[in-house]
N, C-alpha and C positions, 0 to 999 in steps of 0.2 A: 376407178380408184380415186379420181378427183372428187366425185360426188360423195364417196365414203368419207374422205378427209373433211369435206365441208360439213357433213352430218356430224362427225365426231367433234369438230370445232364448235358447232352450234350447241351440242350437248354439254360440252365443257363450259361454254359461256353461260348457259342456263344454270348449270350447277353452281358456278361461281356467284351468279346473281342471287340464287336461292340461299347460298351459304352465308352471304353477307349479313342479312338480318339476324341469323342464328348466332354469328360471331359477336355481333353487337349485344345480343341478349345475354350471352354468357359473360360479357365484360361489363354489364350494366352496373355492377357494384360500385365502380368508380366513375360512372358516367353521369350525365345530367339527371337531376332529380327535381321533385317538386320544389318550388322556391320557398325559402323561409327567411324571415328576418327576426332579429332580436332587438326589440326597442330598448335602448338604455334606460335603466330604471333609477330615478333619483331616490335615495334612501336617507333617513335621518342620521345625524351624527350619533355615534354610540355614547352611552352614559358610563361614567366610571363605576366599576363594580369590584374594586379591589385596591390593594395597596401598591403604590408606585415604588419602584426601586430606581435610584439614581447613582451616578458616578461621574466624577470629573475626568474627562479624557482630553488630552492635548495632542500636539503634533506628533508625538511618539506613538499614538494609537493605543488601543486597549479593547477590552471586551466587557460585556454586561449580559446578565441573564435575568429573566423574570423570576418572581418569587416562587412560582410553581414549577419552574424549569422547562416550561413548554416552548419558550421562544428565547433566542439569544442573538446578540449582534456582535460582530467583529469589525472594529474600526481599524483600517490599516494605517501604517505610518504615512504621514503627509496628507491624510484626508481632511484634517482640521488644521487651521493656521494658528489657533489659540486655544487655551483651556476652555472647555465647554461642558456644562452640566448636561449629561445625556441620561434619558430616562425611559423606562418601559412601564406602562400603566395598563392593566386589564380593563377593557371596556366591553359593553354589550355588543354582540355581533349583529350588525344590521345588514350584512351581505345576504341577499336572498338565497344564495347558494353556499353560504358560509358553513364551515364545519368547526365545531368547538368554539373556543374563546377567540376574541379579537383583541389586538393590543395597539395602544397608541404609543408611537415612538416619538420622543421629544428631544430637542425643541421641534415642535410641529412645523413642518415646512423647511427644516434645516437642509441645506444643500452642501454636499461634500465634494472636495476636489478629486477624490478617488472613490470608487465604489465600495460601499459597506456591505458586508455579507449578513443577511438575515437567515437564520436557521430555525425552522419550526419542527417540533417533534409531534408526529401524528400517532404515537404509540397508544395513547389513551382513546383514540377514535378509530382504531383499526377496523372495527365492525361497521364503520359508517363512511369510510373514505371512498367506497366504490372502486372504480378502475384506477389503479395506481399510475398508469401511463398518462392519464389526463388530470392528475392531481397537481396542484401548484398553489402559488400565493397570489393574492389580489390586494390592492390598496384602494382607499377611497379618495377620489379626486376632489378638487375644490368645489365642483358643481354638485357633489353628493353622489355621483355615480361611481360604483366600484369598477375597477379595471383588473381583469385577470392577466397576469404577466407570466404565469407558468413557473418554471424552475430552471436554474443553471445546473443544479446537481441534485441527485436523488439517491437515497440509500434505503433499500429494503431491509438491510441487516440492522441498522440503528434506528430505522423507522423515522427518518428525518428528510426534509426537503429544504433546499437552500436557494436563495436568489440574491444577486448583487444589485444594489440600487445606489443612486447618488442623492436620494432625498428621504426624509422621514415623513410619515403619514400614519393613518390608521391601517393596520394590516390584518389579513384574515387568511386562513387556509380554506380552499374550496376545490370542487371538482367541476370541470366543464360539462360533463355529462353524468347522468345517474339514473337509476330507477327510483321512482317515487311511489311508495315510501321505501326507504332503505330497509326498514324493518317495521313489523306490525304485530300487535297482539290481537287475536281473534277468539271469540267464543266458538264452540262447536256449531257448525252449520252456517256461520257468517261468511259473507263475501267481501273481497277486497280487490279493488281495481288497481292495477300496477301499470305505470306508464314509464316509457323511456323518454327522458327529457334532456334538452340541451340549453345551457344558460348563456352561451356566447355564440357569435358567428364562428363558423368553421368551414374549411375547405377539405376536400378529400385528402389532399397531400399533406396537410399540416395538423390533422386531428391528434396524432400521436407524436408530433415533432415538438421538442422543447422550444419555447419562445426565447431563444438565447438573447441576453441583454448585451448591447454594445453602446453604452451611453456616450453621447457626445455633448450632453448638457442636461439640465434638470428636467425631470418629468417627461422624458421622451422614450421610456421603455416601450418596446413593441408589445402588443397585447390586444385585448378585446374588451370593450365595455360589457359589464354584466347587466342582464336585463330580465324581463319577464320570460320565463322559460317557454320554449316551443317544443312540439313533438320532435324527437330525433329523426332526421331524414331517413327514409326507408333504405337508401343505398348503404347505410351503415349497419343495418340489421340483418343478421344471418339466420338466427333461429331462437326459439324460446323453449325452455325445458323446465319440468317440475321434478324435484327430488323430494320424496316423502309423501305423507298422506294427503288426501284431498284431490281436487280436480282443477284443471287449468283449461280455459277456453279462450280462443283468440277473438278479440273484439275488432281491432284494427291492426295494421302493421306495427304500430308503436304501442299498442295497449292489449293487455290480457286481463282476464278476471279469474281470480283464485277463489275457490269455494272450500272452506274447511270441512273436514269429515263430520258426519252426524254425531259421532261419539268418539272419545279417546279415554284411555285409562290415565287419569291424572293430567299430564301435559304431553304435548308432542311438538315436533318441529318440522317445518317444511322449508324448502329453498326454491325460489323461482329464479332461474338463470337466463340471461339473454346473451348470446354470443354475437359479437360484432364482426361484420366484414371489415377487413383491415387492408390498408395500402402496403403494409409490411408483413413479413412472415411472423406467425405466432398465433396463439389462442388468446383472445381478449374477452373477458366476461364481466357483465354487470350482474349484481346479485341483490335480491331482496329476501331477507330472512323473516319467516313467519313463525310465531309462537302460537300454538293452539292450546287454549286453556279449557280443560275438560270439566266434567261435573264436580270434581273434587281435587283441589290443589292448594299447596302452601308454598309461599315464596319467602325465603329467609336470607338475611345478610347479617353476618357477624363482623363487628369492627369495620363496617363500611366496605366489606368485600363484595365482589360481584354476586348478585342474588342467585341462590340455588332454588330451583323448583322441584317439588316432589309431590306424589299423590297424598290426598287427605282422606281419612275415614269420615263418615257422616258426623256432623255435629250432633251431639246428644244433649237434649234438654232434660234436666232432672230438677223439678221444682222451678226455682228461678235461676238455676245455675246451668251454664252451657259449657260443654267440654269438646275440644277439638284435638285430635291426635293424628298421627301418620301410621299407616299399616306397615308391618314388617320392618320398622325402623328405616324405611326408605328416606333418602336424603342424608344419610350418614350418622344417624343417631335417633334416639327416642325423642319425639317432639310432643309437647303438651301445652295447650293454651286454654285457660278457663276464665270465664267472667261471670259476674253475678248481676243480672239486670237485662234490660232490653236494648233498644237502639241508643246510640250515643257513646260518649267516652267513659271508660271505666278505669280509674287509677288502680295500681297494684296495691295489695294489702297482704297481711299475714294471717288472715282468717282461714281456717281449714277449708271452708267452702267459698272462698273469695276469688279474687282475680289474680291469676298467676301465669308466669311464663317459665317453661323449662325446656332446655334442649340438652340432651345427654349423649354426646358422641363418646366412643370408647376412650377411656383414660382421663376424661375430664367432665365438666358439666357447667352449664350456664343457667342461672336462676334469677328470678325477679325479686331477689332479696340479697342483702349484703351486710357484712360486719364492718363498721367504719374504722375500728381500731381494736387493740388488745383489750380484753375484758369489757367490751361494749356489746350491747344486745343487737340482735338482728333488726334490720330496718327494711321496709319495702323499697324496691327500686323506683326511681322516677320514670315517668312515662305512662302511657295509657293503651288500652285496647279500644279501638274506635270501631264500633259495629254500625255498618251502613245499611244492611239489609237483613231482615228476618221474615221472609214471606215467600209464598209460592214454593215452599219446600227447599229454600236456599238460604244459607247464612253467608254473609260476605262482610269483609272489613279489613282493617290494617292494625298494626301494632308497632310501638316504639318502646325501647327499654334503654335507659341509661343507668349507670352504676350497677351493671349486671354483676352478680356475685359469681365468681369463678372457682370451680373446684370445691373441695371439702372445707376449705377455709373461708369461702364466700367473700373473697377479696373483690372490691369494686374495680375490676380491671378490664371491663369490656362494655360494648354497646351492642344492641341488636335491633333489627327492624324487619318488617315484612308485610305481606298481604295474604289473604286467604279467600277462598270461595269453596263451599262444600255443601252437599246435601244436608238437609235438616231433619233430624229424627226426634220427635217429641214423645217421651214416655208417658 
């Protein structure tokens, strides 16, 4: 009996010893990983690229919003001791991980007695923000290095992120981690390398934790310097997945290669998704959106709206005139683009066999001609068709139209722009 007990005890000990490595392997998502460092990157100061808005704010507090509405500041009562001219100026974004516009808050270097709330709207950049849980704000320090400070509050409903600070600097929206590229346009058969990157230092326990600000003086926000990106540590990566046409192959833990299909009808879309291991419950995804441009496609924007892509019929050459249209009115209406000549820019005209733009959705129409006023003759719209390729069976180019004539009255009430690539058929 005693020997049997010893034998059982020995087996149990061996089992425990054998189990320990397995237990560590199952938990290695949050364990040690390959070392990585982010070297702080000195960046130039952004240049002004828009109109500054200013307002005098005193001890009673106040608020101010940028001209485009993307950023606003809320100065609480008691933050200033005297009347101060406060300003918001759009500047070029020199943050290597920056998303959208950057803004200079003035007086530059102003220190407040109470924290000022900065709120940034990311609605315009929703397709580029990456993982919302690691989205936040950054400011450029005096040494030129940007510092990611995260967010005090975040709203997915209003698509805003806010942070409380006691100083003014140049500020930018950014994400600590992302797939590179966020999005890409590929021709059929082309390849695209997609990498999971990180732009700041990060620990397993704080990757998704907001860097809450508790200021005790100027420029002391918790956060991380932004630097040259490094591959995202493998402990954060759970899986990669492709949705849509094409093929995906794994190159490294942090890198995949996407191959577009050999052919598509007009255009197609694919999504490469990386799911992260997380120290908290939930599903966290990084996404790269791929647009595949097939043998024949047209991209059209009316009045600055988001471009719509749809298939194109082959471009037909008749004499010196080229004709581009869409099959089956795909894209929402009948599209027609003609130009007379070869490579280069072609202004619109009124000749029957000249350069024209037409887009005729149900109930209205957009034309490259307009009537300036009552009892005045038709005029050609401003803008050009710019043809960049007419070779190897392919026609390619772009177009812009201002003073677009709308409806049967040809009132100049719209603009249009776009691109195209289509097979070339010469009669």
